[in-house]
TORVO-548209 format. One line per field, with one value per residue (C-alpha): z, y, x; residue number from 1; chain. Coordinates in steps of 0.25 Angstrom, whole numbers, plus 5000, padded with zeros to 4 digits. Example, Ala and Ser with C-alpha at 12.3 -4.5 7.8 and 13.67 -1.06 7.14 Angstrom:
2
c3: (5031, 5029)
c2: (4982, 4996)
c1: (5049, 5055)
n: (1, 2)
chain: (A, A)
This chain:
191
c3: (4872, 4878, 4885, 4892, 4897, 4902, 4909, 4915, 4922, 4929, 4942, 4943, 4945, 4944, 4958, 4960, 4971, 4970, 4975, 4981, 4977, 4982, 4974, 4960, 4960, 4957, 4954, 4965, 4974, 4984, 4996, 5002, 5013, 5027, 5037, 5040, 5054, 5060, 5065, 5078, 5077, 5081, 5069, 5057, 5047, 5057, 5066, 5056, 5067, 5077, 5079, 5070, 5073, 5061, 5063, 5050, 5041, 5028, 5015, 5003, 4992, 4976, 4970, 4957, 4955, 4967, 4981, 4992, 5007, 5015, 5029, 5032, 5046, 5057, 5065, 5059, 5069, 5071, 5067, 5054, 5046, 5052, 5049, 5034, 5032, 5037, 5028, 5016, 5019, 5019, 5004, 4999, 5004, 4994, 4997, 5007, 5001, 5004, 4998, 4986, 4984, 4984, 4974, 4982, 4977, 4981, 4971, 4983, 4978, 4987, 4988, 4994, 5006, 5017, 5017, 5029, 5028, 5023, 5030, 5026, 5024, 5031, 5043, 5039, 5025, 5019, 5011, 5001, 4992, 4980, 4976, 4979, 4964, 4958, 4965, 4958, 4960, 4967, 4976, 4980, 4983, 4992, 4999, 5002, 5006, 5015, 5022, 5021, 5028, 5039, 5042, 5038, 5041, 5026, 5025, 5015, 5016, 5013, 5004, 4997, 4991, 4983, 4982, 4993, 4984, 4983, 4989, 4999, 4994, 5002, 4995, 5000, 4998, 4991, 4982, 4970, 4975, 4978, 4966, 4955, 4960, 4952, 4946, 4951, 4963, 4973, 4979, 4976, 4990, 4991, 5006)
c2: (5151, 5147, 5136, 5145, 5154, 5141, 5135, 5149, 5149, 5135, 5140, 5131, 5139, 5135, 5134, 5133, 5123, 5110, 5111, 5099, 5102, 5088, 5076, 5079, 5079, 5065, 5061, 5050, 5048, 5041, 5048, 5049, 5037, 5043, 5042, 5025, 5019, 5013, 4999, 4996, 4986, 4993, 4991, 4983, 4983, 4975, 4967, 4963, 4952, 4963, 4965, 4976, 4984, 4993, 5003, 5008, 5003, 5009, 5000, 5003, 5002, 5005, 5019, 5026, 5014, 5017, 5011, 5021, 5019, 5020, 5018, 5005, 5006, 4995, 4988, 4978, 4969, 4958, 4952, 4957, 4947, 4947, 4964, 4962, 4952, 4962, 4974, 4964, 4961, 4976, 4978, 4967, 4973, 4981, 4996, 5001, 5012, 5024, 5017, 5013, 5027, 5033, 5023, 5014, 4998, 4986, 4978, 4968, 4954, 4948, 4934, 4941, 4934, 4935, 4923, 4918, 4922, 4910, 4907, 4917, 4927, 4941, 4946, 4953, 4947, 4948, 4936, 4936, 4925, 4934, 4938, 4953, 4955, 4947, 4956, 4969, 4980, 4989, 4977, 4975, 4990, 4990, 4978, 4984, 4998, 4992, 4983, 4992, 5005, 4996, 4986, 4990, 5005, 5009, 4999, 4987, 4976, 4961, 4954, 4941, 4932, 4919, 4908, 4904, 4910, 4924, 4934, 4943, 4958, 4971, 4979, 4995, 5003, 5016, 5025, 5017, 5005, 5013, 5022, 5012, 4998, 4988, 4996, 4986, 4992, 4986, 4973, 4975, 4974, 4959, 4953)
c1: (5006, 4992, 4999, 5007, 4997, 4988, 5001, 5002, 4989, 4989, 4994, 5006, 5019, 5034, 5041, 5057, 5054, 5047, 5032, 5024, 5010, 5007, 5000, 4995, 4980, 4973, 4960, 4962, 4950, 4960, 4962, 4977, 4980, 4979, 4991, 4992, 4991, 5003, 5004, 5006, 5018, 5030, 5038, 5031, 5042, 5051, 5040, 5029, 5025, 5020, 5006, 4999, 4987, 4985, 4972, 4965, 4975, 4979, 4977, 4980, 4970, 4970, 4965, 4968, 4979, 4987, 4988, 4982, 4980, 4968, 4963, 4956, 4949, 4951, 4962, 4971, 4979, 4987, 5000, 5008, 5002, 4987, 4988, 4994, 4982, 4972, 4978, 4978, 4964, 4960, 4967, 4958, 4945, 4937, 4939, 4927, 4918, 4925, 4938, 4931, 4925, 4939, 4943, 4951, 4951, 4960, 4969, 4972, 4967, 4955, 4964, 4977, 4980, 4991, 5000, 5008, 5023, 5032, 5045, 5056, 5047, 5052, 5045, 5032, 5031, 5017, 5014, 5003, 4995, 5000, 5013, 5014, 5021, 5008, 4998, 4992, 5001, 4991, 4987, 5002, 5003, 4990, 4997, 5010, 5006, 4995, 5005, 5017, 5009, 5001, 5012, 5026, 5024, 5026, 5038, 5040, 5031, 5036, 5026, 5027, 5016, 5012, 5022, 5033, 5043, 5037, 5048, 5045, 5047, 5045, 5035, 5034, 5022, 5029, 5023, 5025, 5018, 5006, 5006, 5012, 5011, 5018, 5029, 5038, 5044, 5037, 5042, 5056, 5062, 5065, 5066)
n: (1, 2, 3, 4, 5, 6, 7, 8, 9, 10, 11, 12, 13, 14, 15, 16, 17, 18, 19, 20, 21, 22, 23, 24, 25, 26, 27, 28, 29, 30, 31, 32, 33, 34, 35, 36, 37, 38, 39, 40, 41, 42, 43, 44, 45, 46, 47, 48, 49, 50, 51, 52, 53, 54, 55, 56, 57, 58, 59, 60, 61, 62, 63, 64, 65, 66, 67, 68, 69, 70, 71, 72, 73, 74, 75, 76, 77, 78, 79, 80, 81, 82, 83, 84, 85, 86, 87, 88, 89, 90, 91, 92, 93, 94, 95, 96, 97, 98, 99, 100, 101, 102, 103, 104, 105, 106, 107, 108, 109, 110, 111, 112, 113, 114, 115, 116, 117, 118, 119, 120, 121, 122, 123, 124, 125, 126, 127, 128, 129, 130, 131, 132, 133, 134, 135, 136, 137, 138, 139, 140, 141, 142, 143, 144, 145, 146, 147, 148, 149, 150, 151, 152, 153, 154, 155, 156, 157, 158, 159, 160, 161, 162, 163, 164, 165, 166, 167, 168, 169, 170, 171, 172, 173, 174, 175, 176, 177, 178, 179, 180, 181, 182, 183, 184, 185, 186, 187, 188, 189, 190, 191)
chain: (A, A, A, A, A, A, A, A, A, A, A, A, A, A, A, A, A, A, A, A, A, A, A, A, A, A, A, A, A, A, A, A, A, A, A, A, A, A, A, A, A, A, A, A, A, A, A, A, A, A, A, A, A, A, A, A, A, A, A, A, A, A, A, A, A, A, A, A, A, A, A, A, A, A, A, A, A, A, A, A, A, A, A, A, A, A, A, A, A, A, A, A, A, A, A, A, A, A, A, A, A, A, A, A, A, A, A, A, A, A, A, A, A, A, A, A, A, A, A, A, A, A, A, A, A, A, A, A, A, A, A, A, A, A, A, A, A, A, A, A, A, A, A, A, A, A, A, A, A, A, A, A, A, A, A, A, A, A, A, A, A, A, A, A, A, A, A, A, A, A, A, A, A, A, A, A, A, A, A, A, A, A, A, A, A, A, A, A, A, A, A)
């Protein structure tokens, strides 16, 4: 009987229709990402060889075991490969004071490098010195989401790495790679 009395006073009432009450409360100190900038290339998903100019890029860092976006001030410009390299460098940096205070960190290895594309790679392939499937899941999420948001207008990113026989796979910055990296669904779209 006491349970019924306690439950009746909680303030939650049944409804006949679904109610969107927003996200569940969280102890996260991480802020929600702001709107991302748009690169200046006319169609990055089909023309990654064009020049890009990204102002205040949204880079994805780790907070509370998830990948979340933060704005990084500055201008990132050049061809596709140059801007991809600049964005990867941003991911390797230690979070600044305010980012660190909010609980952000990075899992991208300091020795990560952008390699030249190999003959036969699809246009726009980002080839790394590490195989994507051998990176820590959160690091992979950071890379995929940062490149997707800034260079592919939230589209799939073609990644490869390591040895010459490393396949090129498309990775998508979806909810799963942002909140549950390493669950096995990312990188399952071969080119």
